[in-house]
Backbone bond lengths (Angstrom), bond angles and torsions (degrees), N, CA, C in turn:
res aa  C-N    CA-C-N  psi(-1)  N-CA   C-N-CA  omega(-1)  CA-C   N-CA-C  phi
1 M - - - 1.459 - - 1.529 109.35 -
2 Q 1.320 115.66 123.27 1.458 120.33 -179.25 1.522 109.98 -114.41
3 L 1.318 115.96 126.00 1.456 121.59 -178.13 1.518 111.22 -108.79
4 N 1.309 115.30 152.60 1.460 121.38 169.85 1.520 106.32 -84.55
5 L 1.320 116.43 92.84 1.464 120.78 -171.57 1.521 112.86 -64.77
6 E 1.303 117.03 -33.90 1.463 119.02 178.11 1.526 110.36 -61.57
7 Q 1.334 116.48 -44.12 1.459 120.60 179.92 1.523 111.13 -70.57
8 V 1.331 116.27 -42.37 1.466 120.48 -179.98 1.523 110.56 -59.14
9 N 1.316 116.97 -48.05 1.465 120.13 -178.16 1.521 112.03 -67.82
10 A 1.309 116.83 -32.16 1.464 119.73 175.37 1.525 110.22 -66.18
11 D 1.328 116.28 -40.95 1.465 121.02 -179.63 1.526 112.13 -67.73
12 L 1.337 116.29 -32.69 1.468 120.64 -175.27 1.526 113.43 -93.74
13 A 1.304 117.51 -7.49 1.467 122.08 -170.84 1.519 113.99 -51.98
14 A 1.319 117.63 -42.05 1.468 120.93 -175.73 1.526 112.76 -103.88
15 K 1.317 116.64 10.53 1.463 120.24 -176.10 1.533 111.79 -80.29
16 H 1.331 115.41 151.14 1.460 121.63 172.12 1.528 108.17 -68.49
17 P 1.333 118.55 147.69 1.460 120.28 178.29 1.526 113.81 -50.94
18 R 1.317 117.08 -36.92 1.463 119.81 179.45 1.531 110.97 -62.63
19 D 1.327 116.27 -38.10 1.462 120.26 178.30 1.527 111.22 -67.64
20 I 1.321 116.08 -35.85 1.465 120.18 177.81 1.524 109.91 -66.09
21 I 1.315 116.75 -40.45 1.469 120.73 178.25 1.524 110.10 -66.69
22 Q 1.312 117.84 -40.42 1.464 120.91 176.82 1.524 110.88 -61.27
23 W 1.326 116.03 -41.74 1.473 119.61 176.13 1.528 110.09 -60.72
24 A 1.328 117.11 -45.22 1.463 121.44 -179.05 1.525 111.35 -63.41
25 D 1.323 116.64 -39.02 1.465 119.92 179.40 1.524 110.56 -66.72
26 Q 1.318 116.49 -43.55 1.463 120.42 179.13 1.526 111.79 -66.55
27 T 1.319 116.04 -36.15 1.464 120.94 -176.32 1.522 112.75 -80.64
28 F 1.331 116.78 -40.12 1.459 121.12 -174.50 1.526 113.68 -118.45
29 G 1.326 116.52 -42.37 1.459 120.91 -169.42 1.504 114.93 -64.69
30 R 1.307 116.82 -25.65 1.465 119.98 -177.88 1.521 112.72 -93.48
31 Q 1.325 115.70 3.57 1.466 119.93 -178.41 1.532 112.53 -85.49
32 S 1.333 116.39 -31.09 1.464 121.12 -178.00 1.521 108.84 -163.59
33 P 1.352 118.20 163.61 1.473 120.41 -179.18 1.525 113.53 -55.31
34 N 1.327 116.80 -34.96 1.465 120.89 178.95 1.525 111.56 -106.42
35 G 1.329 116.38 22.50 1.458 119.41 -178.10 1.511 112.58 -57.53
36 L 1.328 116.19 -41.05 1.466 121.79 178.65 1.519 109.00 -132.54
37 I 1.325 115.94 120.57 1.461 121.44 175.62 1.525 107.56 -124.39
38 M 1.318 116.97 176.32 1.457 120.09 172.88 1.517 109.64 -140.67
39 T 1.310 116.04 159.05 1.456 120.91 174.43 1.520 108.58 -114.11
40 S 1.313 115.77 152.77 1.459 120.37 176.10 1.517 109.67 -149.66
41 S 1.314 114.91 139.91 1.466 120.97 175.58 1.526 111.08 -91.94
42 F 1.335 115.96 -7.35 1.468 121.95 -170.82 1.522 109.61 51.22
43 G 1.323 113.59 45.91 1.449 121.33 177.97 1.512 112.48 -86.32
44 A 1.324 115.40 -158.71 1.465 121.74 -169.94 1.520 114.02 -53.31
45 E 1.334 116.88 -49.28 1.468 121.31 -173.97 1.522 112.07 -119.55
46 S 1.330 116.89 23.55 1.459 120.96 -172.75 1.519 114.20 -61.84
47 M 1.319 116.55 -26.32 1.459 118.51 -176.96 1.523 112.51 -68.26
48 C 1.312 117.90 -15.34 1.467 120.52 177.01 1.527 109.98 -62.86
49 L 1.333 117.52 -57.96 1.463 120.26 -178.53 1.521 111.15 -67.87
50 I 1.327 117.46 -37.11 1.462 119.69 178.47 1.523 110.22 -59.89
51 H 1.317 116.89 -44.05 1.464 120.47 179.87 1.525 110.54 -65.16
52 L 1.323 117.09 -45.89 1.464 120.77 178.21 1.527 110.89 -57.14
53 A 1.333 116.26 -45.93 1.462 120.49 -176.22 1.521 112.30 -68.69
54 T 1.322 116.79 -42.85 1.465 119.08 -177.05 1.524 112.63 -75.54
55 Q 1.324 117.62 -17.12 1.459 119.48 172.22 1.527 110.17 -68.48
56 V 1.314 115.74 -30.13 1.467 121.30 179.30 1.520 111.03 -90.03
57 K 1.322 115.87 -44.37 1.467 122.05 -174.77 1.527 108.18 -134.68
58 P 1.327 117.91 86.53 1.471 121.82 -172.30 1.526 114.76 -56.44
59 D 1.336 117.29 -30.74 1.465 119.81 -175.44 1.524 112.94 -101.02
60 I 1.321 117.66 16.46 1.463 119.63 -178.57 1.527 110.77 -56.80
61 K 1.326 116.51 137.65 1.459 120.45 177.59 1.525 109.33 -73.29
62 I 1.319 115.25 125.45 1.461 121.78 179.50 1.524 107.36 -107.76
63 V 1.309 116.13 107.27 1.460 121.36 -176.31 1.526 109.94 -84.94
64 V 1.314 115.18 127.54 1.463 122.21 178.92 1.523 108.61 -117.27
65 V 1.320 116.48 128.52 1.461 121.70 176.73 1.525 108.48 -95.95
66 N 1.322 115.86 114.94 1.466 121.24 178.44 1.524 108.46 -100.35
67 T 1.315 115.44 106.25 1.465 121.60 -175.92 1.526 113.60 -77.33
68 G 1.319 116.14 -13.18 1.458 119.96 -173.04 1.514 112.45 91.26
69 Y 1.342 116.31 -6.14 1.465 120.83 -177.64 1.525 112.22 -127.25
70 L 1.319 117.09 21.63 1.459 120.04 178.74 1.525 110.46 -70.92
71 F 1.322 116.33 153.96 1.458 120.39 173.35 1.526 109.34 -61.01
72 Q 1.326 116.48 144.46 1.462 119.09 174.14 1.524 109.76 -60.50
73 E 1.321 116.38 -34.02 1.468 120.53 177.82 1.528 111.23 -61.62
74 T 1.320 116.63 -34.75 1.467 120.19 177.95 1.518 110.47 -67.99
75 L 1.315 116.97 -44.72 1.465 120.90 179.44 1.523 110.87 -62.65
76 D 1.324 116.55 -42.33 1.468 120.46 178.97 1.526 110.96 -66.35
77 F 1.326 116.48 -40.97 1.465 121.58 179.13 1.525 110.29 -62.96
78 M 1.314 116.27 -43.64 1.459 121.46 179.04 1.530 110.91 -60.92
79 T 1.315 116.53 -44.40 1.465 120.97 178.94 1.523 111.24 -62.41
80 Q 1.322 116.13 -43.36 1.465 120.44 -179.83 1.528 111.53 -66.05
81 M 1.324 117.24 -43.37 1.468 120.65 -179.86 1.523 111.20 -66.42
82 R 1.322 115.57 -36.98 1.473 119.50 177.48 1.523 110.19 -60.47
83 R 1.296 116.13 -42.53 1.464 120.95 -179.18 1.524 111.65 -72.93
84 D 1.319 116.53 -48.65 1.465 120.35 -174.03 1.524 113.22 -68.69
85 Y 1.344 116.50 -34.60 1.468 119.87 -175.80 1.526 112.88 -109.97
86 K 1.344 116.02 6.47 1.469 121.48 177.41 1.532 110.97 52.91
87 L 1.310 114.90 52.26 1.460 121.24 -176.12 1.527 111.64 -82.66
88 N 1.307 115.41 145.24 1.463 122.50 178.71 1.531 108.68 -93.16
89 L 1.326 115.52 77.82 1.468 120.54 -176.58 1.523 111.45 -84.30
90 V 1.320 114.90 140.26 1.461 121.89 173.95 1.525 106.15 -124.54
91 E 1.319 116.02 106.90 1.466 120.49 -174.63 1.522 111.02 -95.65
92 Y 1.310 115.54 126.85 1.463 122.07 174.14 1.523 107.98 -111.85
93 K 1.341 115.87 131.42 1.460 120.56 -175.61 1.521 111.64 -113.89
94 T 1.325 114.85 152.53 1.452 119.83 173.37 1.527 109.73 -59.85
95 K 1.327 115.84 147.08 1.462 120.31 177.05 1.528 111.28 -83.60
96 N 1.319 115.90 -7.53 1.467 120.35 -177.91 1.521 111.13 -88.58
97 D 1.327 115.54 140.45 1.456 119.07 169.42 1.526 107.11 -72.61
98 P 1.332 118.16 125.51 1.469 120.55 -173.78 1.524 114.64 -55.10
99 I 1.320 117.60 -44.55 1.465 120.87 -177.95 1.523 110.79 -70.67
100 T 1.334 116.18 -44.51 1.465 120.49 -179.64 1.524 111.21 -61.78
101 W 1.337 116.64 -41.72 1.466 119.62 -178.98 1.527 110.53 -61.51
102 L 1.325 117.04 -42.12 1.464 120.64 178.86 1.524 110.97 -61.21
103 T 1.322 116.42 -43.53 1.465 121.32 -178.12 1.522 111.33 -64.37
104 I 1.333 116.09 -48.38 1.463 121.22 -178.38 1.525 111.62 -61.47
105 N 1.322 115.54 -34.26 1.462 120.02 -175.09 1.531 113.89 -97.61
106 G 1.328 116.04 15.30 1.460 120.40 173.56 1.511 114.86 69.70
107 E 1.320 115.99 23.14 1.468 120.46 178.12 1.529 107.88 -94.17
108 D 1.334 116.20 91.18 1.460 120.21 -172.47 1.524 114.03 -83.86
109 D 1.328 117.70 -9.37 1.462 121.11 177.93 1.526 108.46 -122.75
110 P 1.334 118.10 108.88 1.471 120.37 -176.09 1.520 114.35 -67.16
111 T 1.335 117.80 -11.40 1.467 119.89 -177.53 1.528 112.80 -87.78
112 V 1.341 116.84 -7.05 1.469 120.94 177.68 1.534 108.38 -138.39
113 R 1.329 116.47 173.00 1.464 121.02 175.58 1.522 109.82 -132.21
114 K 1.337 115.32 132.74 1.458 120.76 173.59 1.525 110.05 -80.09
115 N 1.329 115.65 -39.15 1.466 120.97 -177.47 1.527 109.22 -124.44
116 V 1.316 115.72 87.79 1.467 119.52 -176.47 1.521 111.56 -68.69
117 D 1.333 117.62 -33.56 1.463 119.98 -178.85 1.525 111.22 -64.47
118 A 1.332 116.47 -40.61 1.461 120.06 179.49 1.520 110.75 -65.24
119 C 1.326 116.25 -39.78 1.464 120.27 -179.63 1.527 110.58 -67.28
120 C 1.335 116.62 -44.40 1.467 120.10 178.20 1.524 110.72 -61.05
121 A 1.328 116.82 -42.74 1.463 121.04 -177.73 1.523 111.74 -64.21
122 A 1.332 116.19 -44.79 1.460 120.54 -174.60 1.517 113.67 -79.15
123 N 1.323 116.75 -33.76 1.463 119.14 -169.88 1.524 114.90 -114.10
124 K 1.317 117.19 -6.55 1.466 119.53 176.27 1.522 111.56 -123.90
125 N 1.323 116.48 -55.76 1.460 118.84 -176.21 1.523 112.80 -66.68
126 E 1.317 117.73 -38.79 1.467 119.81 177.41 1.519 110.23 -62.41
127 V 1.317 115.97 -40.83 1.469 120.90 -178.88 1.527 110.30 -67.03
128 F 1.328 116.03 -45.42 1.463 120.50 179.01 1.523 111.09 -61.93
129 D 1.323 117.01 -46.18 1.463 120.53 -179.91 1.527 111.06 -61.47
130 R 1.315 116.65 -39.00 1.469 120.76 178.20 1.520 110.87 -64.11
131 A 1.320 116.31 -43.07 1.469 120.62 178.59 1.522 110.99 -60.84
132 M 1.319 116.63 -44.32 1.464 120.00 -178.68 1.523 111.52 -67.68
133 R 1.315 117.57 -36.16 1.471 120.10 177.03 1.519 110.94 -65.28
134 E 1.326 116.33 -44.92 1.463 120.21 -176.04 1.525 112.43 -71.50
135 L 1.318 117.41 -39.79 1.462 120.70 -178.24 1.527 111.89 -82.22
136 A 1.316 116.94 -29.83 1.468 123.40 177.78 1.527 112.97 45.97
137 P 1.335 118.32 57.44 1.465 120.41 -179.56 1.530 111.72 -71.80
138 L 1.320 115.11 160.38 1.464 119.95 170.87 1.524 109.71 -80.42
139 A 1.334 115.16 -31.46 1.466 120.48 179.10 1.518 110.07 -152.61
140 W 1.321 114.18 158.36 1.463 121.63 -174.61 1.521 109.16 -137.09
141 L 1.322 116.01 125.90 1.461 121.76 176.00 1.521 109.17 -83.88
142 R 1.323 116.18 134.59 1.461 120.10 178.57 1.529 109.28 -136.33
143 G 1.323 116.07 157.09 1.459 120.56 -171.36 1.510 115.51 -100.78
144 V 1.319 118.19 27.83 1.467 119.99 -179.75 1.528 110.81 -71.64
145 R 1.349 115.01 151.23 1.465 121.00 176.78 1.525 109.63 -129.93
146 A 1.308 116.39 144.66 1.463 121.57 -176.31 1.520 112.76 -63.15
147 D 1.339 116.99 -28.27 1.468 119.75 -176.71 1.525 113.50 -85.05
148 Q 1.330 117.46 4.83 1.460 119.89 -176.07 1.526 113.78 -84.88
149 S 1.319 117.72 -32.97 1.465 120.46 -177.79 1.519 109.90 -165.45
150 S 1.325 115.40 166.32 1.467 119.92 179.72 1.518 111.54 -65.83
151 T 1.331 117.51 -32.32 1.464 120.16 179.62 1.523 111.24 -69.41
152 R 1.318 117.37 -29.51 1.462 121.08 -178.53 1.530 112.53 -89.01
153 A 1.322 115.95 -18.63 1.468 120.29 -177.48 1.521 112.48 -64.34
154 T 1.330 117.17 -24.83 1.465 120.84 -177.73 1.526 113.01 -97.83
155 M 1.316 117.48 2.69 1.461 120.47 -179.37 1.527 111.38 -73.47
156 Q 1.328 115.57 161.04 1.457 123.14 177.12 1.527 109.41 -113.07
157 H 1.324 116.55 162.73 1.466 119.41 178.14 1.528 111.45 -58.35
158 V 1.321 115.96 -39.11 1.466 120.38 179.53 1.525 108.39 -130.33
159 Q 1.317 115.76 126.47 1.462 121.65 179.14 1.521 109.48 -135.99
160 W 1.309 115.83 154.47 1.455 120.13 172.41 1.523 108.32 -87.75
161 S 1.332 115.79 128.67 1.458 120.98 177.62 1.522 108.46 -104.32
162 K 1.319 115.64 102.84 1.464 119.82 178.13 1.518 110.18 -64.12
163 R 1.296 115.86 -37.19 1.466 120.86 -179.84 1.518 111.53 -57.85
164 N 1.335 116.58 -42.38 1.465 121.08 -175.54 1.522 113.56 -102.66
165 N 1.327 116.60 -0.34 1.460 122.25 179.09 1.527 112.09 53.93
166 C 1.326 115.17 43.23 1.463 120.35 178.19 1.525 108.54 -159.37
167 Y 1.317 115.80 173.57 1.460 120.13 176.48 1.528 109.74 -86.96
168 A 1.321 115.45 140.32 1.466 121.72 174.64 1.521 107.50 -103.85
169 V 1.326 116.12 122.63 1.463 122.17 -176.85 1.526 108.60 -114.23
170 S 1.328 116.28 126.10 1.468 122.01 -176.24 1.531 109.81 -118.64
171 P 1.330 117.88 85.70 1.472 121.50 -172.91 1.524 114.71 -63.82
172 I 1.341 117.41 -34.73 1.471 119.52 -175.96 1.524 111.63 -101.36
173 L 1.326 116.94 21.18 1.463 121.99 -175.64 1.525 112.80 -52.97
174 K 1.312 117.41 -42.09 1.467 121.69 -174.82 1.528 113.55 -94.65
175 W 1.311 117.18 1.25 1.461 119.16 177.79 1.525 110.26 -77.27
176 S 1.318 115.36 148.53 1.459 122.07 175.94 1.529 109.52 -94.05
177 R 1.317 115.85 173.36 1.468 119.75 174.89 1.526 110.07 -59.99
178 R 1.327 116.13 -37.88 1.463 119.93 179.20 1.533 110.76 -63.89
179 D 1.325 116.88 -40.55 1.465 120.67 177.64 1.528 110.44 -60.30
180 I 1.330 115.23 -44.74 1.468 120.29 179.84 1.524 110.26 -62.18
181 Y 1.319 115.36 -48.82 1.464 120.54 -178.08 1.528 110.63 -60.95
182 T 1.325 116.61 -44.12 1.468 120.77 -179.68 1.520 110.82 -61.63
183 Y 1.329 116.37 -44.52 1.468 119.82 -179.89 1.524 110.80 -62.56
184 M 1.320 116.78 -42.76 1.459 120.19 -178.42 1.523 111.40 -67.58
185 Q 1.324 116.76 -37.95 1.463 120.02 177.73 1.527 110.94 -67.41
186 E 1.326 116.76 -43.94 1.464 120.83 -178.93 1.524 111.89 -63.49
187 N 1.320 116.42 -32.69 1.460 120.76 -177.89 1.525 112.99 -102.52
188 K 1.345 115.51 8.76 1.471 121.84 176.65 1.530 111.70 52.74
189 L 1.311 115.20 47.59 1.461 120.95 -179.38 1.523 110.55 -93.79
190 P 1.318 117.48 140.31 1.467 120.51 -178.35 1.523 113.06 -78.87
191 F 1.319 115.31 142.56 1.455 121.84 170.72 1.529 108.34 -87.80
192 H 1.316 116.24 160.51 1.466 121.54 172.88 1.529 107.87 -55.96
193 P 1.334 118.53 140.36 1.471 120.43 -177.62 1.525 114.64 -59.66
194 L 1.325 118.75 -22.30 1.468 120.45 178.43 1.525 112.57 -83.56
195 W 1.312 116.93 -8.49 1.466 120.51 -178.22 1.526 111.18 -59.55
196 E 1.321 116.99 -42.03 1.466 120.89 -178.86 1.526 112.42 -69.77
197 K 1.329 117.09 -12.49 1.463 121.05 178.62 1.530 111.73 -97.03
198 G 1.322 116.17 11.96 1.455 120.03 175.83 1.509 115.74 96.45
199 Y 1.337 116.78 4.29 1.463 120.35 177.99 1.527 108.22 -90.85
200 T 1.319 116.42 93.68 1.462 119.65 -177.00 1.524 112.85 -91.63
201 S 1.317 116.91 -9.85 1.462 122.62 172.01 1.517 106.24 -140.44
202 I 1.328 116.44 124.22 1.463 119.90 -168.67 1.519 111.04 -125.36
203 G 1.328 115.22 121.90 1.454 121.30 176.08 1.514 109.34 -121.56
204 C 1.331 116.36 -126.03 1.462 120.33 179.11 1.529 110.49 -80.53
205 S 1.333 115.26 162.74 1.459 120.84 -168.20 1.526 116.95 -76.99
206 P 1.350 121.02 -24.83 1.468 117.39 179.17 1.524 111.67 -55.86
207 A 1.327 116.48 141.44 1.463 120.87 -176.95 1.523 112.10 -61.31
208 T 1.326 117.06 -25.85 1.462 120.65 176.26 1.523 110.93 -63.19
209 C 1.321 116.22 -32.02 1.468 122.03 -173.92 1.521 113.13 -93.64
210 T 1.314 117.65 -37.05 1.463 121.49 -177.39 1.520 109.91 -142.72
211 A 1.326 115.67 126.23 1.464 121.55 177.31 1.524 108.49 -143.63
212 P 1.327 117.50 161.72 1.470 119.18 174.75 1.523 109.94 -61.56
213 I 1.319 116.79 149.13 1.461 119.89 -179.29 1.526 111.09 -74.76
214 V 1.322 115.12 153.00 1.461 122.61 174.29 1.522 109.69 -102.83
215 D 1.328 115.60 -42.30 1.463 122.03 179.98 1.528 109.36 -101.48
216 P 1.327 118.99 112.54 1.465 121.02 -178.89 1.521 113.63 -62.67
217 N 1.327 117.05 -16.34 1.463 120.70 178.36 1.528 112.56 -87.06
218 D 1.319 115.89 -0.99 1.467 121.11 178.54 1.523 108.46 -125.73
219 P 1.343 117.58 81.88 1.463 120.81 -173.69 1.522 114.67 -64.11
220 R 1.340 117.84 -19.75 1.465 120.18 176.20 1.528 111.53 -101.35
221 G 1.330 116.40 13.17 1.453 120.90 -177.54 1.514 114.55 -66.03
222 G 1.318 117.37 -18.69 1.453 120.49 178.25 1.515 113.83 -85.22
223 R 1.326 116.95 -3.45 1.467 120.89 178.86 1.521 109.61 -92.15
224 W 1.332 116.14 118.12 1.468 122.26 -179.76 1.529 110.22 50.77
225 A 1.322 115.91 47.37 1.471 122.16 -175.27 1.528 111.37 -55.66
226 G 1.322 115.92 133.19 1.452 121.78 178.46 1.510 114.83 78.38
227 M 1.334 116.76 3.49 1.462 120.59 -178.72 1.522 109.96 -110.93
228 N 1.309 115.97 157.81 1.464 121.50 176.50 1.526 109.24 -86.44
229 K 1.311 114.70 60.37 1.465 121.09 -178.71 1.521 107.73 -143.99
230 K 1.319 116.81 129.17 1.456 121.00 -177.53 1.521 113.11 -122.67
231 E 1.338 117.03 -13.47 1.456 120.97 -175.08 1.526 110.31 -137.46
232 C 1.332 115.48 146.82 1.464 119.33 173.64 1.521 109.95 -74.44
233 G 1.334 116.20 -28.87 1.464 119.92 175.93 1.513 115.44 126.65
234 I 1.329 118.82 -19.49 1.466 118.27 -173.85 1.526 112.60 -71.27
235 H 1.322 117.58 -18.50 1.465 119.84 178.25 1.528 112.34 -99.38
236 L 1.324 115.92 7.91 1.459 120.94 178.06 1.520 109.62 -104.24
237 E 1.314 115.70 154.97 1.464 119.91 -177.78 1.525 112.64 -87.49
238 N 1.324 117.18 -16.40 1.468 118.93 177.71 1.522 109.41 -153.37
């Protein structure tokens, strides 16, 4: 399926995220069982997009990448949300034993990482790529927002992902943190339990990868703090 992305993005530019998801479901989701899937980290505000998506497509497959190093709070939150909201979760796990991988790669302290890129590549990107190959969706919903980083500021609502051989759809791309917060409050949606402790962006548990924010105006400031790294890699094309 080939789309005129310039026209599609122009048509969707002022649409509510729910309308964008409805468009994606009509365009891709009704073509095959895996026509439209979504990914979720079950991070700080993940229930916003999950709620939006399941209001349109209750049985949408929600792909979760388990790196082996997630916070226990994240795993517990995911289990609770799956039960409370009857979510159709599809969990993909790293093939590496977490302890063995650290030992082989000279990571002698499990609470930090010397080589974050190697860890992301082996335990997150490999898992994500495997999930996308096996599920082979026509399109994938993701929760990126333009105000989160410079790499995301140039993204479009709908893009072709050569890496994943499918379209990447970002329904909440133009929403602000206030928009997210308002939606979650209005719909009584739970935040990740670490959110109240200052973790406004939540990835893997080592302090190198995720820490409480220092600057409230930089919600992703706790991710790889002080490093020249802004993305784990799954939203990048190379």
